[in-house]
N, C-alpha and C positions, 0 to 999 in steps of 0.2 A: 238230344234227349234218348233215353232208352226206349227200344220199342218193346211194349208188353203184349201187343196183339199181333199174331200173325195174319197176314191176308192171303187166302189161296182161293183164286177164281177158278170155278168149274163152269165154264161156259157163262151162263146168264145168272149163276148162283154164285155167291161169295161165301165162303167159310171164314169166320173170323175165331181164330184160335187163340184162347187165354195162354200166355206164355210168360208167367212169372213164377220161376221155380222157387222152392219145390213143389208147392201144392197151390199155386195160384190164389193165394190169399189176396182178399180185396182190399187193397189200400187206395187212396185217392188217386194216385197216379193211374193205375190199372182201371179204375172206374172213369176217370176222364177220358182215358183212351178208348175205352168200350163205347162210351157215348159217342165220341167223335167219330169212331170207325163205323158205327151204325148210320150216323147221318152221312157220312162221305159214301157209303155203299148206296143208300138211297138217292144220293146226288148223282152217283155214277150210273145210274139206271138198273141196277140189278133186279132181277125178279124174285129173288128169295135170298134167305141168309141161313147159313148153318152156323150155330154157336157151338164151339167144341172146347175141351179144355185137356185134362189129363196130363201125363200117364197116370192111371189109376186113382186120380183125384180129379174131378172135374173142376171144382173150386172147394178150397176149405172154409169158405165164407169170409167174413170181415177179419181183417188183421188185427186181431185183438191185442198181441203184444206191442204193436205199433200204436193203437189207440190208448193204451195205458201210458204211453210216454208223453203223450200231447200235454202241453203245458197249462191250458186252461180250457174253459167251457167254450169259448170261440172256436178253437182250433178243433176240438172234438166234433162240435156242431158241423163246421165245414167239412170234415172227413165223412161224416155220416151224410151230408147233403150230396157229396159227390156219387156216394153209393145209390141213393134214391133217385139221382138224375140219371145214371145208367139204367136203373130199373125202368123208370118212365120211358126213356128211348126206346126199350124193348118193348114194353106195352104199348106204346102208340106207334111203332114202326107201321108204316103202310104196305109193307110186303111181307109176306109169311116168314117165320123163323122158326126153324127146327132146333132144338137142344139136342145135342150129342154127348150124353153124359157117360163118358168113358172113365169111370170112376166114381168114388164118393161125392155127394153133393149135400153137405149139411148147412144148415142156417141160410146164409147170404147165397151161397150156391144153390140151394133149393129155390130161394126168391127168384134169382134169374131164371131159373128152368121154369118156374110158375108163370114168368112173364111170356114164354115162348108158346108157339101154337101147338107143338108137337113135341114130345120127349122119348127119345130113345136111349135106353140104359144098357150098360153092360151087364150081363148076365153073370151072377157069382155073388161072392161076399161083398158087395158094395152097397152102400147105405145112402139113403136120401131122407129128409125131413126137416123140420124147424125145430132144433132142439134148444131155443132159447131160454126155456125155463129151467134147464138143466146147468146153465151158466149164470142164472140169476137175472135174466132178461125177460121182458114182457114184449111179444110181438104186437105191433101197433094194429089198431083196427083193420085198416086196409090190407096188412100182410096177411091176417088171420082170413079175410074175405078170399084172397087167391087160394088158401088151401081149401076153404069151404066150398067153392065153385068146382073145384076138381073131384073131391072125395064125398062131399055132402056134409050137411051140418054136424050130425051126430058123430060121426067118425072124425072129422076135423077136431071137434071139441076134445074128444080123447086124445087125439095126437098132439094137439097143441098143448094141453094142460100137462101131460107126462113129458112132453119133449121127445117122444119116442122116435128114433131113427128106424126106418123100415129096411131091410134087404130086398134086393132087386125083386125077387119073385113076389114078395109081399106087396111092393109098391105097384107091381103091374096087376096084382090080384084087385087091388082097391081102385084103380085108374089113375094113381098118382103118376105112373108114366104110361106111355102107349105101347110100347114095345121093347122087348129084350134081344139082344144079340151078342155074339162074342165080342170081347173087348176091342179086337183089333178091327172089328167091321161097324163099329157104331157110327163114325163120321159118314161112312159110306151109306148105311141104312138110312140116316137122317137127310143125306142128300137124295136118295132114291124116293123117299116119301114127298120131298119137295118137287122133285121132277114129274112125279105123277100128278101131283095137284095142279101143277101148271100146265097140264095138257088140258085142263077144263077151260071154258070160256072166262078170259081173264078179268073183265069188268064186272060181272055178276059175283064172281068168287070174291074180289076185293071188296065190293060193297057189302055182301052178305057178311064177311068177316068182320068189317069195321062196325056193323050193327052187333054181332055176336060178341065182340070183343070190348064193347064201350064200358062195360062195367068193370074190366081190369084198368083201364084208363082212370076212371072214377075213382077206383080204391086206392090209387097211388097219389091222388091229389094231396097237397100238404095239409089239407084239413083232415085228411083220414089217416094221416101218419103222425101228426101231433109231434113233431120231432123235438119241440121245447119240453114237453113232457117226458119223452123218452130220455133227454139228456137229463133232466131233474133226477130221474131215477138212478142214473148211472152211479152216483157216489152213494146210494143207499148201501148200507153194510151187507146185507144179503147179496146185493148185486156184486159188489166188490170181491166179497168171499168167493163166489161162484166163478168171478171172472180170473182171479188169481189162482184158483184151484185148476182151472182150465190152462192157464200159463205154465204152471209147475208140471202138468201133465204132458204138455207139448215140448217141455224141456227135457223130459226123460227119454 
């Protein structure tokens, strides 16, 4: 089986690097391996995880061209379930996870970042956001909650409705990311944040973190994603038009 996640140990912290060229598009295999490597890292006793991607694209989100080739509703639903499984593993991870956003993070890439504890992004013309409306999709209630808890209800409404993608400096200004650095230093800064956090008393930190992040776990429960409704909308003419336009743009 092709390995799509690189594992790099930094002492008691493990970096999981998305490694599906060219843009780390999230297909079922990559999502399944991400969920498994998170579980394995915890089983191995790591104290923290860095989730990285790149170069220049952390993750381009779901692999839409692949999704459009799937033969039926069941296959499509199974593919989306793998993505949400990976997101839930990040959200429920019992040790802190720092996202190293060394490039663009649209849609599904942004969702993964929002499931992490801390987000370090490359400074420059790199963009992050939930741009679902621009390709004809509606972000589920639970995903919208992830954006609201980070940037506030009013700003989240504006971003979600417009599907706007923010450049790094804008994302920092509204708290969508926590820190900017040059692109080559992003994983190192994410690692440094974790190392500093791990200097604090471990049990109180983990217990406080679990309480503070309980809403993320709740937001990603199946009843807050309503995947069947999401799949029902997939074949809506507006949605299909948006998705086909996206694929045409990617092909240029």
